[in-house]
MIMAR-595860 format. One line per 10 residues: number of its first residue (from 1); their letters; for each residue x, y, z of N, C-alpha, C. Coordinates in steps of 0.02 Angstrom, whole numbers, plus 50000, padded with zeros to 5 digits. Layout:
N
NUM) A) X/Y/Z/X/Y/Z/X/Y/Z | ... $
end
This chain:
445
1) XXXXXXXXXX) 47279/48736/45803/47350/48781/45790/47367/48764/45873 | 47329/48756/45926/47355/48764/45974/47382/48687/46000 | 47346/48648/45961/47370/48558/45981/47446/48567/45942 | 47454/48601/45879/47510/48584/45869/47578/48601/45897 | 47557/48664/45929/47588/48706/45981/47613/48658/46035 | 47558/48619/46057/47567/48578/46141/47625/48523/46103 | 47615/48493/46046/47658/48446/46020/47735/48494/46018 | 47740/48540/45988/47801/48576/45994/47825/48580/46061 | 47781/48595/46107/47804/48594/46168/47844/48545/46201 | 47811/48484/46193/47840/48408/46204/47884/48398/46162 $
11) XXXXXXXXXX) 47900/48405/46114/47972/48398/46068/48002/48438/46103 | 48006/48504/46129/48057/48545/46154/48077/48521/46210 | 48031/48489/46244/48061/48481/46317/48087/48420/46327 | 48117/48363/46260/48140/48323/46267/48199/48336/46219 | 48209/48390/46206/48262/48419/46185/48328/48458/46227 | 48370/48435/46227/48430/48482/46275/48438/48556/46243 | 48420/48581/46177/48444/48634/46183/48403/48659/46110 | 48415/48715/46080/48358/48746/46032/48407/48717/45960 | 48466/48683/45961/48497/48683/45917/48469/48637/45854 | 48431/48605/45874/48391/48566/45812/48334/48611/45776 $
21) XXXXXXXXXX) 48311/48647/45810/48258/48698/45774/48313/48750/45737 | 48360/48767/45770/48410/48836/45750/48452/48818/45695 | 48465/48733/45696/48511/48724/45627/48574/48756/45644 | 48603/48789/45580/48670/48816/45588/48664/48883/45614 | 48605/48899/45653/48609/48972/45686/48599/49036/45641 | 48591/49015/45571/48578/49071/45509/48531/49129/45536 | 48557/49190/45525/48504/49234/45527/48489/49261/45485 | 48414/49299/45475/48390/49333/45398/48419/49381/45389 | 48425/49412/45318/48453/49480/45312/48418/49537/45326 | 48375/49532/45373/48337/49598/45369/48349/49600/45454 $
31) XXXXXXXXXX) 48334/49656/45481/48351/49687/45539/48267/49656/45574 | 48281/49637/45642/48244/49657/45663/48193/49642/45715 | 48144/49654/45759/48131/49615/45798/48097/49635/45861 | 48102/49591/45909/48053/49610/45956/48073/49657/46010 | 48012/49724/46044/48033/49765/46086/48004/49745/46152 | 48066/49752/46202/48062/49738/46276/48056/49668/46298 | 48013/49626/46264/48009/49559/46280/48005/49519/46218 | 47955/49487/46194/47933/49460/46140/47887/49466/46094 | 47866/49529/46098/47791/49555/46051/47835/49590/46009 | 47788/49599/45958/47804/49632/45899/47836/49715/45911 $
41) XXXXXXXXXX) 47881/49722/45870/47917/49788/45873/47857/49865/45867 | 47869/49916/45881/47820/49969/45882/47829/49978/45808 | 47776/49958/45781/47776/49977/45705/47775/50041/45684 | 47719/50078/45728/47704/50145/45703/47781/50190/45703 | 47815/50180/45746/47876/50203/45729/47903/50197/45687 | 47913/50128/45653/47961/50132/45606/47934/50147/45539 | 47866/50140/45524/47827/50166/45471/47821/50238/45475 | 47822/50272/45519/47824/50346/45524/47897/50368/45498 | 47952/50333/45503/48019/50352/45488/48025/50337/45416 | 48003/50273/45379/47974/50274/45313/47950/50317/45271 $
51) XXXXXXXXXX) 47911/50341/45315/47862/50403/45274/47880/50458/45264 | 47941/50473/45314/47980/50534/45329/47991/50596/45254 | 48022/50551/45208/48045/50587/45163/47984/50603/45128 | 47923/50567/45114/47855/50579/45081/47839/50642/45123 | 47845/50642/45184/47815/50698/45224/47847/50777/45216 | 47920/50766/45206/47958/50824/45201/47938/50842/45125 | 47905/50829/45081/47881/50843/45025/47835/50898/45029 | 47787/50884/45077/47736/50909/45081/47736/50999/45093 | 47699/51024/45069/47704/51109/45078/47709/51117/45139 | 47754/51165/45169/47766/51192/45233/47706/51220/45282 $
61) XXXXXXXXXX) 47694/51268/45229/47615/51302/45252/47562/51249/45265 | 47534/51221/45234/47489/51150/45253/47517/51118/45300 | 47575/51104/45312/47605/51058/45361/47587/51104/45435 | 47587/51157/45431/47586/51193/45487/47517/51214/45511 | 47471/51211/45449/47408/51225/45465/47374/51162/45496 | 47404/51104/45490/47389/51041/45501/47397/51019/45576 | 47431/51061/45604/47458/51032/45691/47400/51035/45726 | 47404/50979/45770/47359/50950/45811/47393/50952/45878 | 47347/50992/45924/47368/50999/45990/47356/50957/46026 | 47408/50960/46072/47422/50883/46120/47392/50900/46178 $
71) XXXXXXXXXX) 47350/50852/46205/47312/50873/46255/47360/50840/46326 | 47350/50873/46361/47381/50844/46437/47330/50818/46482 | 47329/50741/46461/47272/50705/46498/47318/50651/46526 | 47294/50615/46585/47317/50570/46604/47287/50492/46555 | 47324/50444/46570/47312/50373/46530/47238/50346/46579 | 47208/50336/46535/47139/50280/46559/47153/50222/46547 | 47140/50178/46610/47146/50110/46603/47085/50074/46597 | 47087/50028/46550/47047/49981/46522/46959/50015/46510 | 46979/50070/46489/46923/50119/46493/46876/50101/46427 | 46880/50076/46365/46850/50067/46319/46835/50004/46296 $
81) XXXXXXXXXX) 46777/49973/46323/46779/49903/46304/46796/49876/46227 | 46766/49915/46178/46787/49898/46115/46860/49895/46087 | 46907/49951/46127/46975/49958/46118/47008/49885/46148 | 46967/49876/46208/47012/49807/46233/47002/49741/46195 | 46925/49751/46148/46911/49686/46119/46958/49675/46055 | 46965/49725/46017/47025/49727/45981/47079/49722/45987 | 47113/49743/46053/47174/49699/46078/47189/49637/46081 | 47122/49615/46127/47122/49540/46137/47130/49508/46086 | 47073/49534/46027/47088/49487/45962/47164/49484/45931 | 47186/49547/45938/47263/49550/45907/47312/49505/45955 $
91) XXXXXXXXXX) 47306/49504/46012/47343/49464/46060/47319/49380/46043 | 47273/49362/46034/47250/49290/46025/47266/49271/45970 | 47279/49317/45907/47309/49280/45854/47369/49290/45838 | 47400/49339/45885/47477/49327/45888/47506/49260/45906 | 47476/49251/45967/47497/49180/46001/47476/49120/45967 | 47422/49128/45913/47421/49067/45879/47448/49089/45812 | 47476/49143/45780/47518/49134/45731/47472/49149/45673 | 47408/49178/45688/47350/49176/45642/47381/49238/45583 | 47408/49225/45532/47424/49283/45508/47366/49316/45471 | 47322/49279/45439/47259/49306/45405/47212/49357/45453 $
101) XXXXXXXXXX) 47208/49343/45507/47198/49375/45558/47224/49455/45575 | 47306/49427/45583/47351/49498/45596/47337/49553/45544 | 47329/49511/45474/47330/49548/45422/47270/49594/45423 | 47219/49571/45437/47138/49596/45447/47131/49646/45480 | 47150/49636/45548/47155/49675/45587/47211/49757/45607 | 47266/49728/45581/47311/49772/45585/47333/49789/45515 | 47315/49834/45505/47324/49876/45424/47400/49901/45426 | 47426/49894/45371/47495/49911/45354/47536/49890/45390 | 47519/49835/45416/47575/49777/45457/47614/49737/45392 | 47678/49751/45391/47717/49736/45332/47733/49655/45342 $
111) XXXXXXXXXX) 47766/49641/45286/47775/49577/45271/47809/49539/45325 | 47870/49580/45340/47918/49553/45389/47884/49546/45462 | 47835/49582/45475/47824/49588/45557/47774/49527/45555 | 47741/49522/45496/47684/49459/45502/47723/49387/45482 | 47799/49381/45460/47827/49345/45476/47861/49336/45551 | 47876/49369/45588/47910/49370/45651/47836/49363/45700 | 47777/49384/45689/47725/49356/45737/47707/49284/45713 | 47708/49245/45673/47690/49185/45656/47762/49135/45700 | 47820/49162/45665/47894/49124/45706/47871/49125/45772 | 47871/49195/45814/47870/49202/45886/47807/49147/45922 $
121) XXXXXXXXXX) 47740/49145/45867/47711/49105/45912/47718/49027/45920 | 47794/48996/45885/47788/48945/45906/47833/48926/45966 | 47847/48997/46009/47874/48979/46063/47830/49014/46119 | 47770/49033/46103/47732/49056/46153/47667/49022/46159 | 47638/49025/46224/47577/48978/46228/47529/49031/46235 | 47527/49079/46283/47464/49131/46289/47502/49187/46311 | 47452/49242/46292/47464/49308/46322/47419/49325/46383 | 47438/49333/46441/47402/49343/46495/47408/49420/46521 | 47350/49432/46591/47335/49511/46625/47360/49556/46566 | 47315/49568/46510/47335/49607/46471/47294/49674/46490 $
131) XXXXXXXXXX) 47335/49739/46491/47295/49797/46513/47306/49847/46462 | 47260/49870/46458/47260/49937/46403/47258/50011/46421 | 47304/50044/46419/47311/50095/46447/47300/50152/46369 | 47245/50196/46394/47233/50236/46313/47232/50312/46343 | 47261/50337/46274/47261/50418/46284/47208/50431/46208 | 47183/50488/46206/47142/50509/46133/47179/50523/46092 | 47158/50472/46025/47205/50493/45973/47200/50567/45939 | 47235/50577/45883/47238/50652/45848/47180/50653/45802 | 47122/50597/45792/47071/50608/45759/47019/50567/45799 | 46957/50591/45783/46902/50562/45812/46886/50500/45811 $
141) XXXXXXXXXX) 46878/50446/45856/46892/50368/45869/46940/50349/45857 | 47001/50382/45863/47060/50353/45872/47083/50358/45952 | 47125/50292/45950/47170/50314/46032/47226/50286/46018 | 47282/50328/46063/47357/50289/46069/47363/50231/46135 | 47360/50174/46117/47362/50138/46173/47432/50107/46189 | 47438/50102/46251/47497/50068/46274/47470/49995/46327 | 47500/49951/46277/47457/49860/46308/47505/49846/46342 | 47505/49854/46408/47539/49796/46453/47521/49710/46447 | 47563/49689/46433/47556/49604/46424/47599/49564/46471 | 47592/49502/46492/47631/49453/46510/47627/49395/46474 $
151) XXXXXXXXXX) 47686/49385/46448/47703/49318/46398/47711/49259/46429 | 47676/49209/46414/47683/49130/46439/47726/49107/46386 | 47778/49080/46389/47813/49054/46343/47810/48978/46349 | 47807/48934/46295/47815/48864/46297/47863/48836/46354 | 47933/48859/46357/47981/48828/46399/47990/48864/46478 | 47960/48904/46482/47962/48939/46552/47916/48931/46582 | 47922/48927/46661/47873/48936/46702/47840/49006/46718 | 47872/49057/46711/47834/49084/46734/47801/49134/46681 | 47807/49202/46667/47766/49253/46621/47838/49310/46630 | 47832/49333/46565/47884/49400/46543/47847/49454/46531 $
161) XXXXXXXXXX) 47858/49505/46568/47825/49571/46562/47842/49604/46493 | 47787/49639/46451/47820/49659/46413/47754/49726/46391 | 47774/49793/46339/47731/49842/46331/47732/49856/46259 | 47682/49865/46226/47675/49882/46155/47641/49933/46148 | 47645/49979/46079/47603/50040/46081/47573/50033/46019 | 47496/50032/46014/47473/50027/45966/47429/50083/45934 | 47421/50099/45890/47360/50167/45867/47316/50137/45836 | 47252/50155/45890/47204/50118/45856/47134/50156/45831 | 47109/50155/45777/47062/50170/45745/46993/50146/45733 | 46930/50197/45715/46880/50167/45686/46863/50193/45611 $
171) XXXXXXXXXX) 46843/50138/45585/46817/50153/45514/46748/50199/45513 | 46734/50213/45434/46666/50258/45435/46610/50205/45443 | 46623/50140/45460/46573/50090/45468/46568/50072/45553 | 46618/50102/45561/46619/50095/45660/46670/50030/45677 | 46707/49998/45628/46747/49934/45633/46809/49965/45665 | 46835/49937/45713/46877/49961/45750/46957/49919/45706 | 46997/49960/45712/47068/49909/45669/47144/49956/45710 | 47175/49939/45709/47255/49930/45716/47293/49969/45679 | 47295/50033/45676/47325/50073/45606/47396/50082/45600 | 47447/50040/45577/47518/50030/45569/47525/50082/45489 $
181) XXXXXXXXXX) 47476/50114/45467/47498/50136/45399/47486/50221/45396 | 47520/50259/45441/47508/50331/45447/47561/50368/45398 | 47523/50410/45372/47566/50455/45322/47557/50527/45326 | 47504/50540/45393/47505/50617/45390/47552/50635/45437 | 47596/50692/45430/47643/50710/45459/47629/50743/45543 | 47560/50771/45552/47524/50780/45597/47521/50719/45642 | 47493/50684/45635/47469/50637/45669/47535/50580/45688 | 47592/50584/45648/47662/50544/45665/47670/50595/45735 | 47685/50654/45727/47705/50699/45771/47655/50698/45832 | 47589/50694/45824/47546/50690/45878/47571/50636/45939 $
191) XXXXXXXXXX) 47572/50570/45907/47590/50513/45932/47666/50517/45975 | 47710/50553/45935/47772/50541/45956/47767/50586/46027 | 47738/50651/46020/47732/50703/46084/47689/50659/46132 | 47627/50626/46124/47593/50618/46170/47646/50553/46218 | 47667/50514/46176/47705/50443/46211/47761/50463/46237 | 47780/50541/46244/47836/50540/46305/47811/50592/46346 | 47755/50600/46360/47721/50633/46431/47746/50582/46479 | 47743/50611/46555/47775/50582/46601/47753/50514/46629 | 47670/50520/46622/47646/50445/46644/47654/50399/46606 | 47684/50409/46527/47690/50351/46481/47751/50327/46495 $
201) XXXXXXXXXX) 47801/50389/46501/47879/50353/46517/47887/50326/46574 | 47841/50341/46623/47864/50308/46687/47818/50248/46685 | 47774/50225/46641/47733/50157/46620/47791/50118/46605 | 47841/50149/46556/47866/50105/46494/47929/50088/46560 | 47959/50143/46588/48020/50122/46638/48015/50072/46673 | 47951/50070/46701/47931/50026/46763/47936/49943/46739 | 47885/49936/46676/47889/49875/46640/47968/49861/46621 | 48008/49915/46589/48068/49887/46575/48128/49856/46630 | 48117/49905/46690/48158/49873/46746/48132/49810/46766 | 48065/49798/46766/48055/49718/46786/48076/49677/46745 $
211) XXXXXXXXXX) 48083/49688/46684/48094/49651/46613/48171/49632/46612 | 48207/49702/46639/48285/49678/46642/48303/49651/46708 | 48274/49668/46753/48288/49624/46824/48276/49541/46821 | 48211/49546/46787/48203/49458/46775/48263/49435/46743 | 48285/49466/46673/48327/49424/46622/48408/49427/46641 | 48407/49483/46712/48483/49492/46726/48481/49426/46774 | 48421/49404/46821/48432/49364/46871/48412/49295/46862 | 48402/49284/46794/48396/49205/46773/48415/49190/46699 | 48476/49173/46720/48521/49148/46661/48486/49112/46608 | 48445/49052/46633/48413/49021/46582/48360/49045/46531 $
221) XXXXXXXXXX) 48326/49096/46561/48284/49151/46526/48323/49186/46490 | 48378/49209/46505/48412/49270/46454/48442/49211/46389 | 48455/49147/46402/48478/49106/46354/48422/49092/46324 | 48370/49067/46349/48294/49053/46295/48276/49107/46256 | 48284/49173/46295/48242/49237/46255/48303/49250/46187 | 48371/49243/46194/48422/49260/46159/48423/49193/46089 | 48417/49147/46103/48401/49084/46064/48319/49102/46030 | 48286/49108/46059/48215/49126/46034/48241/49181/45974 | 48247/49238/45998/48265/49291/45937/48304/49250/45886 | 48356/49222/45903/48396/49203/45852/48337/49141/45787 $
231) XXXXXXXXXX) 48324/49108/45833/48274/49060/45800/48204/49097/45758 | 48191/49160/45772/48133/49196/45740/48170/49234/45684 | 48236/49251/45685/48264/49288/45636/48289/49229/45570 | 48306/49169/45595/48300/49126/45542/48246/49105/45499 | 48179/49106/45552/48128/49085/45508/48109/49141/45469 | 48105/49203/45485/48102/49268/45450/48141/49266/45369 | 48207/49244/45395/48238/49248/45322/48211/49196/45278 | 48199/49122/45309/48186/49075/45261/48103/49104/45243 | 48071/49139/45284/48000/49150/45240/48010/49199/45186 | 48068/49265/45187/48088/49294/45142/48111/49277/45073 $
241) XXXXXXXXXX) 48143/49232/45095/48194/49189/45047/48135/49159/44994 | 48084/49124/45035/48044/49077/44992/47991/49152/44942 | 47979/49191/44979/47949/49256/44945/47984/49272/44887 | 48051/49287/44888/48094/49318/44821/48080/49266/44777 | 48097/49210/44807/48107/49149/44743/48055/49133/44696 | 47995/49171/44720/47921/49157/44679/47929/49220/44647 | 47963/49254/44648/47975/49319/44584/48037/49307/44543 | 48017/49273/44492/48091/49257/44448/48130/49316/44426 | 48085/49369/44406/48134/49427/44373/48181/49443/44424 | 48155/49459/44475/48209/49483/44552/48251/49441/44554 $
251) XXXXXXXXXX) 48242/49374/44567/48287/49321/44591/48355/49321/44535 | 48322/49326/44478/48364/49313/44410/48428/49386/44406 | 48384/49441/44439/48443/49485/44435/48472/49482/44500 | 48452/49457/44557/48497/49436/44612/48553/49392/44596 | 48532/49353/44570/48575/49291/44555/48640/49331/44502 | 48619/49366/44450/48666/49379/44426/48720/49429/44450 | 48683/49468/44504/48728/49520/44533/48790/49481/44580 | 48749/49422/44607/48801/49379/44651/48858/49338/44611 | 48837/49332/44538/48882/49276/44507/48936/49319/44468 | 48925/49389/44483/48983/49429/44444/49056/49428/44470 $
261) XXXXXXXXXX) 49099/49392/44433/49178/49390/44475/49195/49423/44492 | 49230/49422/44568/49270/49459/44594/49239/49525/44629 | 49163/49509/44637/49140/49556/44665/49108/49540/44720 | 49069/49567/44777/49021/49557/44838/48972/49603/44844 | 48918/49593/44846/48862/49648/44867/48868/49659/44952 | 48882/49726/44964/48874/49756/45032/48819/49809/45054 | 48787/49781/45097/48742/49836/45125/48765/49880/45181 | 48745/49942/45164/48784/49999/45210/48727/50029/45259 | 48705/50018/45306/48649/50058/45346/48679/50101/45422 | 48636/50133/45408/48638/50179/45463/48571/50167/45512 $
271) XXXXXXXXXX) 48574/50149/45565/48539/50119/45631/48509/50160/45689 | 48435/50164/45704/48451/50216/45776/48413/50170/45840 | 48436/50188/45886/48418/50139/45948/48345/50171/45957 | 48291/50108/45977/48226/50123/45992/48224/50135/46066 | 48280/50120/46101/48272/50114/46178/48336/50120/46205 | 48348/50128/46274/48431/50142/46295/48434/50064/46300 | 48492/50051/46280/48522/49981/46266/48586/49985/46274 | 48614/49924/46309/48704/49936/46312/48749/49923/46249 | 48799/49955/46249/48849/49938/46208/48892/49899/46235 | 48922/49855/46206/48964/49806/46225/49027/49802/46178 $
281) XXXXXXXXXX) 49066/49780/46219/49141/49762/46186/49149/49707/46143 | 49096/49663/46148/49097/49614/46096/49028/49578/46083 | 49005/49531/46053/48948/49519/46022/48918/49458/46086 | 48920/49475/46156/48902/49438/46206/48866/49480/46247 | 48812/49440/46275/48794/49485/46354/48819/49484/46414 | 48867/49453/46404/48921/49442/46453/48985/49509/46452 | 48981/49518/46393/49038/49558/46351/49044/49616/46408 | 49092/49672/46423/49097/49723/46454/49055/49772/46435 | 49030/49823/46470/48972/49865/46431/49015/49925/46433 | 49023/49969/46377/49065/50012/46356/49036/50084/46363 $
291) XXXXXXXXXX) 48967/50080/46360/48913/50136/46383/48834/50101/46373 | 48804/50164/46367/48728/50157/46349/48714/50208/46292 | 48673/50180/46267/48634/50217/46204/48590/50282/46234 | 48585/50320/46195/48514/50344/46205/48464/50351/46162 | 48396/50351/46169/48338/50330/46134/48347/50383/46070 | 48345/50357/46011/48355/50377/45951/48429/50396/45933 | 48475/50387/45967/48545/50384/45943/48560/50343/45891 | 48595/50351/45837/48622/50344/45768/48672/50310/45775 | 48692/50258/45729/48754/50212/45731/48769/50204/45663 | 48827/50208/45620/48834/50165/45569/48861/50099/45575 $
301) XXXXXXXXXX) 48814/50045/45559/48826/49981/45551/48878/49974/45499 | 48935/49913/45538/48987/49903/45494/48978/49822/45479 | 48944/49799/45517/48905/49718/45509/48863/49708/45541 | 48823/49660/45509/48763/49620/45546/48788/49547/45544 | 48800/49533/45624/48813/49469/45630/48747/49429/45626 | 48766/49361/45614/48705/49290/45621/48678/49285/45688 | 48726/49303/45744/48706/49295/45812/48652/49340/45839 | 48625/49378/45804/48590/49443/45816/48609/49512/45864 | 48674/49518/45836/48714/49571/45853/48732/49624/45784 | 48738/49680/45809/48762/49723/45754/48839/49756/45769 $
311) XXXXXXXXXX) 48894/49738/45734/48946/49790/45749/48948/49862/45724 | 48952/49908/45773/48950/49971/45758/49003/50009/45749 | 49010/50067/45725/49064/50137/45734/49040/50152/45773 | 49101/50154/45852/49099/50184/45911/49174/50214/45936 | 49154/50280/45930/49210/50317/45958/49275/50304/45922 | 49294/50308/45868/49335/50292/45829/49351/50215/45834 | 49306/50176/45854/49340/50116/45874/49275/50077/45838 | 49249/50024/45877/49201/49974/45848/49173/49941/45921 | 49107/49946/45931/49078/49906/45979/49023/49857/45949 | 48983/49835/45987/48921/49785/45976/48856/49794/46012 $
321) XXXXXXXXXX) 48799/49801/45974/48741/49814/46003/48695/49762/45982 | 48643/49741/46016/48586/49692/45990/48541/49729/45925 | 48543/49690/45874/48512/49716/45829/48433/49725/45833 | 48414/49691/45878/48336/49691/45896/48314/49748/45918 | 48344/49785/45953/48341/49867/45978/48336/49909/45939 | 48364/49902/45891/48370/49959/45832/48323/49962/45762 | 48310/50013/45737/48282/50017/45664/48321/50053/45625 | 48329/50031/45559/48361/50059/45513/48332/50115/45472 | 48387/50163/45497/48369/50231/45461/48374/50238/45376 | 48429/50231/45363/48449/50227/45288/48483/50159/45272 $
331) XXXXXXXXXX) 48477/50140/45205/48508/50082/45196/48534/50086/45127 | 48601/50051/45102/48627/50064/45022/48653/50014/45015 | 48643/49976/44949/48666/49922/44930/48724/49941/44881 | 48779/49917/44883/48831/49936/44832/48885/49865/44818 | 48895/49867/44747/48928/49796/44730/49001/49839/44718 | 49043/49785/44749/49118/49807/44758/49162/49747/44739 | 49208/49763/44723/49272/49713/44715/49288/49682/44777 | 49307/49611/44765/49342/49588/44828/49417/49611/44822 | 49438/49606/44878/49494/49646/44905/49554/49575/44897 | 49530/49518/44938/49584/49474/44942/49603/49430/44875 $
341) XXXXXXXXXX) 49662/49405/44892/49697/49376/44821/49652/49306/44810 | 49615/49273/44854/49594/49220/44827/49530/49232/44770 | 49501/49300/44788/49446/49322/44771/49467/49347/44687 | 49537/49387/44677/49547/49400/44633/49569/49353/44586 | 49604/49301/44619/49618/49247/44574/49566/49210/44542 | 49506/49205/44601/49450/49179/44573/49427/49207/44493 | 49431/49268/44503/49389/49308/44444/49432/49299/44389 | 49499/49294/44398/49539/49294/44333/49546/49226/44294 | 49530/49153/44341/49513/49092/44317/49450/49109/44287 | 49387/49139/44328/49327/49129/44292/49340/49157/44218 $
351) XXXXXXXXXX) 49355/49210/44221/49363/49240/44146/49403/49200/44095 | 49457/49173/44120/49488/49115/44068/49453/49060/44050 | 49413/49024/44090/49363/48953/44096/49330/48995/44041 | 49293/49059/44033/49240/49069/43994/49283/49089/43919 | 49335/49081/43907/49372/49077/43839/49380/49033/43834 | 49371/48976/43854/49398/48898/43837/49334/48870/43811 | 49325/48840/43750/49274/48809/43728/49280/48744/43703 | 49336/48736/43706/49352/48651/43656/49331/48591/43732 | 49298/48553/43711/49284/48494/43768/49347/48452/43798 | 49395/48458/43751/49442/48416/43766/49483/48449/43823 $
361) XXXXXXXXXX) 49493/48528/43812/49525/48562/43862/49491/48566/43934 | 49431/48566/43931/49381/48559/43987/49404/48502/44030 | 49391/48430/43997/49404/48370/44010/49467/48381/44049 | 49515/48411/44019/49577/48415/44051/49590/48450/44107 | 49564/48500/44105/49562/48541/44163/49510/48519/44223 | 49462/48475/44213/49432/48443/44264/49467/48397/44301 | 49508/48357/44270/49549/48300/44288/49611/48328/44332 | 49649/48387/44311/49687/48433/44343/49667/48458/44411 | 49598/48496/44414/49574/48500/44459/49549/48455/44521 | 49543/48397/44491/49528/48326/44549/49578/48307/44579 $
371) XXXXXXXXXX) 49638/48303/44529/49704/48282/44561/49733/48342/44633 | 49716/48405/44610/49750/48456/44645/49707/48456/44704 | 49650/48443/44709/49599/48419/44764/49613/48364/44811 | 49656/48332/44791/49657/48269/44834/49732/48263/44862 | 49765/48314/44847/49852/48320/44875/49860/48370/44911 | 49884/48327/44969/49898/48383/45023/49853/48377/45069 | 49801/48336/45066/49734/48341/45091/49729/48287/45164 | 49782/48290/45211/49780/48250/45260/49744/48293/45317 | 49696/48257/45348/49672/48280/45404/49725/48304/45465 | 49700/48361/45491/49737/48401/45552/49709/48374/45618 $
381) XXXXXXXXXX) 49711/48332/45652/49685/48288/45703/49686/48354/45763 | 49724/48398/45765/49739/48455/45814/49719/48512/45802 | 49671/48507/45745/49640/48570/45730/49560/48564/45758 | 49530/48638/45766/49469/48654/45781/49406/48613/45744 | 49350/48596/45753/49310/48597/45735/49245/48612/45764 | 49173/48601/45741/49123/48638/45765/49108/48702/45724 | 49049/48740/45775/49046/48806/45762/49106/48865/45765 | 49119/48886/45702/49171/48954/45702/49137/49003/45659 | 49176/49061/45655/49135/49108/45615/49198/49123/45565 | 49158/49148/45495/49212/49168/45456/49229/49251/45445 $
391) XXXXXXXXXX) 49304/49261/45456/49319/49318/45467/49309/49384/45404 | 49315/49341/45346/49299/49399/45287/49258/49345/45223 | 49235/49401/45196/49180/49380/45146/49215/49321/45098 | 49201/49268/45102/49237/49228/45045/49192/49170/45003 | 49221/49139/44945/49187/49090/44936/49187/49023/44950 | 49132/48989/44952/49125/48916/44965/49151/48882/44915 | 49190/48823/44915/49218/48790/44857/49206/48722/44846 | 49195/48700/44803/49179/48602/44792/49223/48563/44822 | 49307/48602/44810/49375/48565/44819/49416/48625/44856 | 49486/48601/44864/49524/48626/44897/49555/48670/44861 $
401) XXXXXXXXXX) 49549/48713/44830/49582/48741/44777/49549/48802/44755 | 49569/48866/44739/49540/48932/44726/49521/48913/44645 | 49540/48851/44607/49520/48853/44540/49457/48802/44528 | 49425/48785/44600/49375/48741/44595/49315/48773/44590 | 49259/48759/44577/49179/48771/44559/49168/48826/44632 | 49146/48882/44628/49094/48898/44690/49025/48881/44699 | 49028/48863/44758/48963/48846/44789/48929/48899/44795 | 48952/48966/44816/48917/49013/44856/48961/49064/44882 | 48922/49129/44911/48978/49157/44956/48948/49161/45020 | 49009/49161/45060/49013/49169/45134/49001/49223/45150 $
411) XXXXXXXXXX) 48956/49260/45201/48995/49328/45212/49015/49341/45277 | 49049/49401/45283/49110/49399/45351/49058/49389/45407 | 49078/49372/45464/49031/49363/45511/48982/49313/45525 | 48981/49264/45471/48940/49203/45444/48955/49166/45508 | 48921/49102/45540/48952/49045/45579/48936/48995/45532 | 48985/48956/45524/49001/48895/45472/49005/48836/45530 | 48997/48772/45509/49002/48712/45567/49062/48678/45534 | 49113/48681/45552/49173/48656/45527/49189/48576/45530 | 49188/48540/45487/49184/48472/45492/49260/48450/45509 | 49312/48455/45447/49374/48436/45456/49431/48498/45436 $
421) XXXXXXXXXX) 49490/48505/45470/49532/48535/45446/49592/48504/45425 | 49634/48521/45358/49681/48480/45337/49755/48524/45350 | 49810/48477/45327/49856/48509/45350/49895/48565/45279 | 49857/48561/45236/49869/48608/45177/49834/48671/45192 | 49801/48682/45243/49778/48749/45263/49712/48764/45229 | 49666/48711/45210/49602/48711/45191/49575/48675/45256 | 49500/48682/45247/49437/48670/45307/49378/48655/45260 | 49344/48592/45276/49288/48570/45250/49228/48590/45304 | 49188/48636/45263/49143/48670/45302/49070/48660/45277 | 49016/48653/45325/48948/48657/45315/48915/48740/45316 $
431) XXXXXXXXXX) 48883/48761/45250/48851/48837/45265/48793/48822/45222 | 48744/48855/45249/48686/48858/45206/48655/48791/45167 | 48685/48752/45210/48648/48680/45175/48692/48646/45117 | 48746/48677/45109/48797/48646/45068/48867/48627/45093 | 48898/48574/45085/48958/48560/45100/49012/48568/45054 | 49075/48616/45085/49127/48630/45040/49203/48657/45074 | 49219/48691/45044/49300/48700/45068/49313/48770/45055 | 49350/48800/45142/49378/48866/45139/49442/48854/45166 | 49480/48919/45160/49547/48923/45179/49534/48926/45266 | 49564/48894/45295/49570/48882/45373/49589/48953/45401 $
441) XXXXX) 49630/48984/45369/49646/49064/45393/49585/49111/45402 | 49553/49096/45364/49469/49149/45372/49431/49124/45427 | 49469/49083/45471/49405/49059/45525/49438/49078/45583 | 49382/49091/45632/49399/49114/45706/49338/49071/45754 | 49360/49064/45802/49300/49045/45859/49243/49099/45886 $
end
């Protein structure tokens, strides 16, 4: 594993950018990401929220009876060798991208988090200066650990500080493990309460300040971390797509939904801030800062962009935040009709074509389509090419016409590679490993 990573380092050092690795810089369809630096998100908080509905169904009297007293104790530093051992093993596996070991010692770790760890390992050389601060857990043999670490990246000379919260428990046979599968309301509340005590907040603020100062002062580091997060998102998306492809029934159901003429599938989300982060006027770290979130503040997500940003509803307008610093509170998928004329025309055309059964008629239509595709397709030499963003959800076509076959759907906010633009208002683009045509009017820089 380490030899392979050294080869990756050598390859990256001979490359001017991450463009070869990131390809079209597409993102995966799920949120998510790294907290403070390049370590895993605090899975405890995520899993806790996912189980909130189940916990709410527990009898109120029983819940009140199980409340655990919160001790007012100061964090201990590297006080338990057995805790340090499981933490060291966890970070060694994370740096190596060892999914099997991660699954073994981090129980309840979701598939997405494992994919993130494996993808992140391609950028990480090792974790250094690991310091474990502990507070007693809600059960005997359990600890709430706040782990300081410094990440040595393959393409950065220094180290990047980070802090991760881990809930470490002991099995009946004495085996220690990281618990990411908490269902008990009292345990969840305990961890939340003890994690906002003054010494924990102070530790988090000190490390967050160091991290922010490093990134603000080092433009290359900021760019590296941004590209790294995008690369991880792409890798996770590809991993999830591969997993979904192995489930025929689900894949078939999704394909049926996507092929419904004149409709698109839209995911509506409410997201919550995991930390205090900037709210910006556009999807860039150099854009104006409109405000800062408060930890736990919720937003209606209007659009999840391919570049790692989320477009959110903000003060009767819109703003942008980094997706990685938010978790999904609620998610709803809805199939809605496409409103633009191109898609309505496409729906009518698809319906007409389904009624045609004679081979001669089909041959005639194909000939007509081919003729239309080659008409007025002179290249506009003054038009922009390269990476551009699609403004609305549209179809990727085989030819320059709404009556040509669809190669798939390009969702609003997606990035495409524009090869050529034509005087007739169409553009030849690359998207998701397919080359086809879309209307130029739907493109923006």
